C-alpha positions as CSV (number, residue, x, y, z in Angstrom):
1,M,27.2,16.3,-20.5
2,R,27.0,12.6,-21.7
3,M,25.2,10.5,-20.8
4,Y,28.1,8.2,-21.3
5,D,29.8,9.3,-19.4
6,I,27.4,9.1,-16.4
7,I,26.7,5.2,-17.1
8,M,30.9,4.5,-16.7
9,K,30.8,6.3,-13.8
10,K,28.4,4.7,-11.7
11,R,29.2,1.5,-13.5
12,D,33.0,2.0,-12.0
13,G,31.5,3.0,-8.5
14,G,31.7,6.7,-8.8
15,V,29.4,9.5,-6.8
16,L,27.3,10.9,-9.2
17,S,26.5,15.1,-9.0
18,D,23.4,16.9,-8.4
19,E,24.0,18.4,-11.9
20,E,24.7,14.5,-13.6
21,I,21.3,12.9,-11.3
22,G,19.3,16.6,-12.3
23,F,20.7,15.8,-16.1
24,F,19.5,12.5,-16.3
25,V,16.0,13.0,-15.1
26,D,15.3,15.5,-17.3
27,G,15.9,13.4,-20.4
28,V,13.9,10.9,-19.3
29,V,10.7,13.2,-18.9
30,D,11.7,14.9,-22.1
31,G,13.0,12.3,-24.5
32,S,16.5,13.4,-25.2
33,I,18.0,10.2,-23.5
34,P,17.3,6.7,-24.9
35,D,15.4,3.8,-23.3
36,Y,18.7,1.7,-24.0
37,Q,21.3,4.4,-21.5
38,S,18.4,5.1,-19.2
39,S,18.6,1.4,-18.6
40,A,21.7,0.7,-18.5
41,L,22.1,3.4,-16.0
42,L,19.3,1.8,-13.2
43,M,21.8,-1.4,-14.0
44,A,24.6,0.1,-13.3
45,I,22.4,2.2,-10.0
46,Y,21.0,-1.7,-8.9
47,F,24.8,-2.8,-8.7
48,R,26.5,-0.4,-7.7
49,G,23.9,1.8,-5.4
50,L,23.7,5.5,-4.8
51,N,24.9,6.9,-0.9
52,A,22.3,8.7,1.0
53,H,22.9,12.3,-1.1
54,E,22.6,10.8,-4.6
55,T,19.2,8.6,-3.3
56,A,17.7,12.4,-2.0
57,V,18.6,14.0,-5.1
58,L,17.3,11.7,-7.6
59,T,13.7,11.9,-4.9
60,D,13.7,15.2,-5.0
61,R,14.1,15.8,-8.9
62,M,12.0,12.6,-9.3
63,A,8.9,14.5,-7.8
64,H,9.9,17.8,-9.5
65,S,9.6,16.9,-12.4
66,G,6.2,17.3,-12.7
67,D,2.8,18.4,-11.0
68,L,3.4,19.2,-7.5
69,V,0.1,19.0,-5.1
70,D,-0.9,22.5,-4.1
71,L,-2.7,22.0,-0.9
72,S,-2.0,24.9,1.6
73,A,-5.8,26.0,0.8
74,I,-6.2,22.8,3.4
75,H,-6.5,23.6,6.8
76,G,-4.1,22.9,9.3
77,F,-1.6,19.4,9.5
78,K,-2.0,17.3,6.5
79,A,-1.3,13.6,7.1
80,D,-0.4,10.1,4.5
81,K,-0.2,7.3,5.0
82,H,2.3,4.7,2.6
83,S,2.2,0.9,2.3
84,T,4.4,-0.3,0.3
85,G,2.4,-3.3,-0.9
86,G,0.7,-6.3,0.1
87,V,-2.6,-8.7,0.3
88,G,-5.4,-8.1,1.5
89,D,-3.9,-4.2,2.8
90,K,-7.0,-2.8,3.2
91,T,-5.6,-0.3,5.8
92,T,-6.2,2.9,3.7
93,M,-9.8,2.6,4.4
94,I,-9.6,2.3,8.1
95,V,-7.0,4.3,9.5
96,G,-8.0,7.6,7.0
97,P,-11.5,7.7,8.7
98,I,-9.7,7.5,11.9
99,V,-7.4,9.7,11.6
100,A,-9.8,12.4,9.4
101,S,-12.3,12.1,12.7
102,C,-9.4,13.2,15.9
103,G,-9.3,16.5,13.4
104,V,-6.6,15.2,11.0
105,S,-6.8,16.2,7.3
106,V,-6.4,13.5,5.0
107,A,-5.3,14.4,1.6
108,K,-4.6,11.0,0.1
109,M,-3.7,9.8,-3.8
110,S,-4.0,6.4,-4.0
111,G,-2.6,3.7,-7.0
112,R,-4.9,0.8,-8.3
113,G,-3.6,-2.8,-7.8
114,L,-1.5,-4.7,-9.9
115,G,-0.2,-8.6,-10.1
116,H,-0.9,-10.1,-6.4
117,T,-1.2,-6.6,-4.9
118,G,-4.5,-5.5,-4.4
119,G,-5.3,-1.3,-4.7
120,T,-7.4,1.3,-3.0
121,V,-8.6,2.9,-5.7
122,D,-10.1,-0.6,-6.7
123,K,-11.9,-1.5,-3.7
124,L,-13.2,2.4,-3.3
125,E,-14.6,2.2,-6.7
126,S,-16.1,-1.6,-5.8
127,I,-18.6,0.9,-4.1
128,P,-22.0,1.9,-6.3
129,G,-21.1,5.1,-7.6
130,F,-18.0,6.4,-5.7
131,R,-15.4,8.9,-7.9
132,V,-11.5,8.8,-7.4
133,E,-11.5,10.9,-10.4
134,L,-11.8,14.5,-9.1
135,S,-10.5,18.5,-9.9
136,P,-7.9,19.9,-7.9
137,E,-10.9,21.8,-6.5
138,E,-13.5,19.3,-5.4
139,F,-10.2,17.4,-3.9
140,V,-9.5,20.4,-1.0
141,R,-13.1,21.1,-0.7
142,T,-14.1,17.4,0.4
143,V,-10.9,17.3,2.3
144,N,-11.7,20.8,4.3
145,E,-15.5,19.9,4.5
146,V,-15.7,16.2,5.1
147,G,-11.7,16.0,6.3
148,I,-10.6,13.0,4.3
149,C,-10.7,12.5,0.6
150,V,-8.9,9.3,-1.3
151,V,-8.6,9.9,-5.6
152,G,-6.7,8.1,-8.0
153,Q,-2.9,9.5,-8.0
154,S,-2.0,12.6,-10.4
155,G,-1.6,11.9,-14.4
156,N,1.3,14.2,-14.4
157,L,2.4,13.7,-11.1
158,A,6.2,12.3,-11.1
159,P,6.3,11.5,-14.4
160,A,9.8,10.9,-14.0
161,D,9.3,7.9,-11.7
162,K,6.4,6.8,-14.6
163,K,8.8,6.4,-17.4
164,L,11.6,5.1,-14.5
165,Y,9.6,2.9,-13.6
166,A,9.0,0.9,-16.7
167,L,12.2,0.7,-17.7
168,R,13.1,-0.9,-14.3
169,D,10.2,-3.1,-14.8
170,V,11.6,-4.8,-17.5
171,T,15.0,-4.9,-16.9
172,A,15.2,-7.3,-13.9
173,T,16.3,-3.5,-11.7
174,V,12.6,-3.0,-9.5
175,D,14.5,-4.7,-6.5
176,S,17.3,-1.8,-5.7
177,I,16.9,-0.7,-2.7
178,P,17.3,3.3,-3.6
179,L,15.3,2.9,-6.8
180,I,12.5,2.2,-4.8
181,A,13.4,4.8,-2.0
182,A,13.2,7.1,-5.0
183,S,10.1,5.9,-6.4
184,I,7.8,6.2,-3.0
185,M,9.7,9.0,-1.7
186,S,9.2,11.4,-5.0
187,K,5.2,10.6,-5.4
188,K,5.3,11.5,-1.9
189,I,6.7,14.5,-1.9
190,A,4.8,15.7,-5.2
191,A,1.6,14.8,-3.1
192,G,2.4,17.8,-0.5
193,A,1.6,16.4,3.2
194,D,2.8,17.6,6.2
195,G,3.9,14.7,6.9
196,I,3.9,10.8,6.1
197,V,4.0,7.4,7.6
198,L,5.2,4.6,5.9
199,D,3.8,0.6,6.2
200,V,6.9,-1.2,4.9
201,K,5.7,-4.6,4.8
202,V,8.0,-7.8,5.1
203,G,7.4,-11.6,4.0
204,S,6.1,-13.4,1.0
205,G,3.7,-11.0,0.2
206,A,6.0,-8.2,-0.5
207,F,8.5,-6.4,-2.1
208,M,11.1,-7.0,0.6
209,K,11.4,-10.3,1.2
210,T,14.0,-9.6,5.2
211,L,13.4,-7.6,7.7
212,D,17.1,-6.4,6.5
213,D,16.2,-5.2,3.3
214,A,13.1,-3.8,4.8
215,V,14.7,-1.6,7.5
216,R,17.3,-0.8,4.9
217,L,14.5,0.7,2.7
218,A,12.6,2.4,5.7
219,E,15.8,4.2,6.7
220,T,16.1,5.5,3.4
221,M,13.0,6.4,2.8
222,V,12.6,8.0,6.4
223,A,15.5,10.1,5.1
224,I,14.6,11.3,2.1
225,G,11.7,12.4,3.8
226,E,13.1,14.2,6.8
227,K,16.0,16.0,4.2
228,V,13.2,17.3,2.3
229,G,11.2,19.3,5.6
230,R,8.9,16.2,6.0
231,K,7.8,14.5,9.0
232,T,8.4,11.2,8.1
233,V,8.2,7.7,10.3
234,A,7.6,4.2,9.1
235,L,6.2,0.9,10.3
236,L,7.7,-2.4,9.6
237,T,4.9,-4.7,8.9
238,N,4.4,-8.3,8.4
239,M,2.8,-9.6,5.2
240,D,4.1,-13.5,5.3
241,A,0.4,-13.4,5.3
242,P,-2.8,-11.9,4.0
243,L,-4.0,-9.5,6.6
244,G,-6.9,-9.8,7.6
245,R,-9.2,-12.5,6.3
246,A,-10.5,-11.3,3.0
247,V,-8.9,-10.8,-0.3
248,G,-10.7,-8.9,-2.7
249,N,-11.8,-5.5,-3.1
250,A,-16.0,-5.1,-1.9
251,L,-14.7,-8.1,-0.1
252,E,-12.3,-6.3,1.5
253,V,-14.9,-2.8,1.7
254,R,-17.0,-5.3,3.8
255,E,-14.2,-6.1,5.9
256,A,-12.5,-2.8,7.1
257,V,-16.2,-2.0,7.6
258,E,-16.5,-4.0,9.9
259,T,-12.9,-3.2,11.5
260,L,-14.7,0.1,11.3
261,Q,-17.4,-1.1,13.7
262,G,-15.0,-2.8,16.1
263,H,-15.4,-6.2,15.2
264,G,-12.8,-6.5,12.4
265,P,-9.9,-8.9,12.7
266,A,-8.0,-8.6,15.7
267,E,-4.4,-8.3,13.3
268,L,-6.2,-5.8,11.4
269,T,-7.2,-3.9,14.2
270,T,-3.6,-3.8,15.5
271,I,-1.8,-2.7,12.5
272,C,-4.2,0.2,11.3
273,R,-4.2,1.4,15.2
274,A,-0.9,2.1,15.4
275,L,-0.2,3.6,12.1
276,A,-3.2,5.8,13.1
277,A,-1.7,6.7,15.6
278,N,1.3,7.4,14.3
279,M,0.1,9.7,12.0
280,L,-1.8,11.4,14.8
281,F,1.9,12.2,16.4
282,L,3.3,13.5,13.6
283,A,-0.1,16.1,13.7
284,G,0.8,17.0,17.0
285,K,-2.2,15.1,18.8
286,G,-0.1,14.1,21.6
287,D,3.1,11.0,22.7
288,L,1.8,7.9,20.5
289,H,0.1,6.5,23.9
290,H,-2.2,8.9,24.0
291,C,-2.4,9.0,20.0
292,D,-3.2,5.3,20.2
293,Q,-6.0,5.9,22.7
294,L,-7.4,8.5,20.1
295,A,-7.4,6.3,17.2
296,R,-9.1,3.4,19.7
297,E,-11.8,6.0,21.2
298,A,-12.9,6.9,16.9
299,V,-13.8,3.2,16.4
300,L,-15.5,2.7,20.1
301,T,-17.0,5.7,19.6
302,G,-18.0,5.1,15.8
303,A,-16.4,8.3,15.0
304,A,-14.8,6.4,12.5
305,F,-17.3,5.0,10.4
306,E,-19.1,7.7,10.3
307,R,-16.6,9.4,9.2
308,F,-15.8,6.8,6.7
309,K,-20.0,7.0,5.1
310,M,-19.1,11.3,4.9
311,M,-16.3,10.8,2.9
312,V,-18.4,8.4,0.4
313,T,-21.5,10.8,0.5
314,A,-19.1,13.7,-0.5
315,Q,-17.9,11.5,-3.5
316,G,-20.6,10.5,-5.1
317,G,-20.6,7.1,-3.3
318,D,-23.8,4.8,-2.2
319,P,-22.8,5.1,2.1
320,S,-26.3,2.6,2.4
321,V,-24.0,0.3,1.6
322,L,-22.0,0.0,3.9
323,D,-24.5,-0.4,6.4
324,D,-26.0,-2.9,4.3
325,P,-22.5,-4.3,2.6
326,E,-25.3,-7.0,1.3
327,K,-25.7,-3.9,-1.5
328,L,-22.1,-4.4,-2.3
329,P,-21.2,-6.4,-5.7
330,Q,-21.6,-10.0,-5.1
331,A,-19.9,-13.0,-6.7
332,R,-21.7,-14.9,-9.8
333,M,-20.2,-17.8,-8.5
334,L,-19.0,-19.8,-4.6
335,H,-16.6,-22.4,-4.0
336,R,-16.0,-23.3,-0.8
337,V,-12.3,-24.7,-0.7
338,R,-11.9,-27.8,1.8
339,A,-8.7,-28.3,3.5
340,P,-6.4,-31.8,1.6
341,K,-6.4,-32.8,5.4
342,S,-6.1,-32.4,8.9
343,G,-3.7,-30.3,11.1
344,Y,-3.1,-26.4,11.8
345,I,-2.9,-23.5,9.4
346,T,0.7,-22.4,10.1
347,H,2.2,-20.5,6.8
348,I,0.4,-18.8,4.4
349,D,1.8,-17.8,1.5
350,A,0.7,-14.3,1.2
351,E,1.6,-13.8,-3.0
352,K,0.7,-17.0,-3.8
353,C,-3.3,-16.2,-1.9
354,G,-3.0,-13.0,-4.1
355,V,-1.9,-14.5,-7.2
356,A,-5.0,-16.7,-6.8
357,A,-7.3,-14.3,-6.2
358,A,-6.7,-12.3,-9.1
359,M,-7.1,-15.6,-11.1
360,L,-10.7,-15.3,-9.8
361,G,-10.9,-11.9,-11.5
362,A,-10.2,-9.7,-8.6
363,G,-6.4,-8.2,-9.8
364,R,-5.2,-7.9,-13.0
365,Q,-1.7,-8.6,-15.0
366,K,-1.2,-5.7,-16.9
367,K,-2.1,-1.9,-16.5
368,G,-5.6,-1.3,-18.0
369,D,-7.5,-4.8,-17.1
370,P,-10.4,-5.1,-16.7
371,I,-11.3,-6.8,-12.7
372,D,-14.4,-8.0,-11.2
373,Y,-14.9,-5.9,-8.2
374,A,-17.3,-9.1,-6.4
375,A,-14.0,-11.7,-7.1
376,G,-11.8,-13.0,-4.1
377,I,-10.9,-15.1,-1.0
378,T,-12.3,-14.9,2.6
379,F,-11.1,-17.3,4.9
380,T,-12.8,-18.9,7.5
381,R,-10.1,-20.4,9.1
382,E,-7.5,-18.4,9.6
383,L,-3.2,-18.6,10.3
384,G,-2.5,-20.6,13.5
385,E,-6.1,-22.4,13.7
386,Q,-7.0,-26.2,13.3
387,V,-9.0,-27.7,10.5
388,E,-10.6,-30.5,9.4
389,E,-9.9,-33.0,6.5
390,S,-12.5,-31.9,3.8
391,F,-13.8,-29.7,5.9
392,E,-14.2,-25.8,4.1
393,F,-11.3,-23.3,5.7
394,A,-12.0,-20.6,2.7
395,R,-14.4,-19.3,0.0
396,F,-13.9,-18.1,-3.8
397,Y,-16.1,-15.7,-5.2
398,T,-16.1,-15.6,-9.2
399,A,-17.8,-14.9,-12.2
400,D,-16.3,-17.6,-14.4
401,E,-15.9,-21.3,-13.1
402,G,-13.5,-22.0,-15.4
403,R,-11.0,-20.1,-13.2
404,I,-11.7,-21.8,-9.9
405,P,-9.6,-25.3,-10.1
406,E,-6.5,-23.1,-11.0
407,A,-6.8,-20.7,-8.9
408,E,-7.6,-23.6,-6.3
409,R,-4.8,-25.9,-6.4
410,L,-2.5,-22.5,-6.5
411,F,-4.4,-21.4,-3.1
412,L,-3.7,-25.1,-1.4
413,E,-0.2,-24.7,-2.4
414,A,-0.5,-21.6,0.2
415,V,-1.8,-22.7,3.0
416,T,0.6,-25.4,4.9
417,I,-0.8,-27.1,7.4
418,S,1.1,-29.1,9.9
419,E,0.5,-31.6,12.3
420,E,1.7,-29.8,15.2
421,P,0.6,-26.0,15.9
422,L,2.9,-23.3,15.7
423,P,5.2,-22.6,18.9
424,E,3.9,-18.7,19.2
425,M,2.2,-16.5,16.2
426,P,4.2,-14.4,14.0
427,K,4.9,-10.7,15.2
428,L,2.2,-8.3,13.7
429,I,4.6,-4.6,14.0
430,F,8.9,-5.4,13.5
431,G,9.7,-1.9,15.1
432,R,9.7,1.7,14.2
433,V,11.9,4.0,11.5
434,S,12.1,8.0,12.0
435,A,14.6,10.3,12.6
436,E,15.1,9.7,16.2
437,G,17.1,5.7,14.7
438,T,15.5,2.4,14.2
439,E,13.6,0.8,17.0
440,L,12.9,-3.1,16.9
441,I,10.2,-5.0,18.6
């Protein structure tokens, strides 16, 4: 079998066999296929696509290219949640404890932030002492004892994806729906959960800018999950504006705590409850309405917040910072952003906000860059609200005053202030995709 023939077959619109896909993945992992040929096939896939079977086979071979996490020692149903990336997305820190407090195990591997998107691991590491690198034995024991554990991704989890993503990143082939689906689902399958809820973001701060593309991606991933025996559901959620009022690591931990205590932003609370309800639904805790009520009660009774504190303690973090968020990392400098004119906030470009926060020190431009846990942005006025010229409507937090001017220029580009208010607030959840079909709201 020759890689040349596989490239030519896909270039001409052919359907790759299971053996050809396996040959490609094996060659990527062992290095026998040079990068230029892998890149050529990725470009052919970008233009020609993959059918449902090809995508499922590629995903499965990528999942089995490295370690498979064995969760068999964890009691009961294991639920997982994955977001396709966003700005201000601190949902794992809220949803996980809600689900765990309702009796469903959450054994989760999360990633770090890059570019305009934040990473759950970075956010949790802003809690003093919190450990995201645990041995497999510690991971299993923590889930069994606490009901939830969130760790960084294993070094050898789906290594084929790691190598292929690096090539996609430099060959303009990232935004291919079959390749995105295979990348995400290979890691989710390797991570071993019984049920997976996917939070597929739509809008300016997401990979999927349009609802049509988001639906295609969600349907592809749900089909893959179901084909390999994992209960899978996807929610299509709005990422046209940042989620919540805070963007930045310690700032988002504080907002997650507020939400678990029942007084977080309404839109963040709504999306977290929907995600939690679907995870409980997959675990067989009842119909969606009942599961939504379980999620609501977990917050109202304080059970979810207590579960978060238990997780932080079990992973070496200082739980006192959750009761007193002033103990979280604090920025050396506070800069008040003032409205350039009076009017109503009618649009907030999530991607530009994420980039502005990264410029203040909250993110990284390349893997391995240091980040400032205290840096970021908070909104004192939200989408749809009225602002007055020269009055504060956001705050910047940073350790370096020199970062502020350029970040503020970009941030002000991201915010649209109009004379007329929004006729109606945008939808938070556009629909749900399951094995039974796609329901748009």
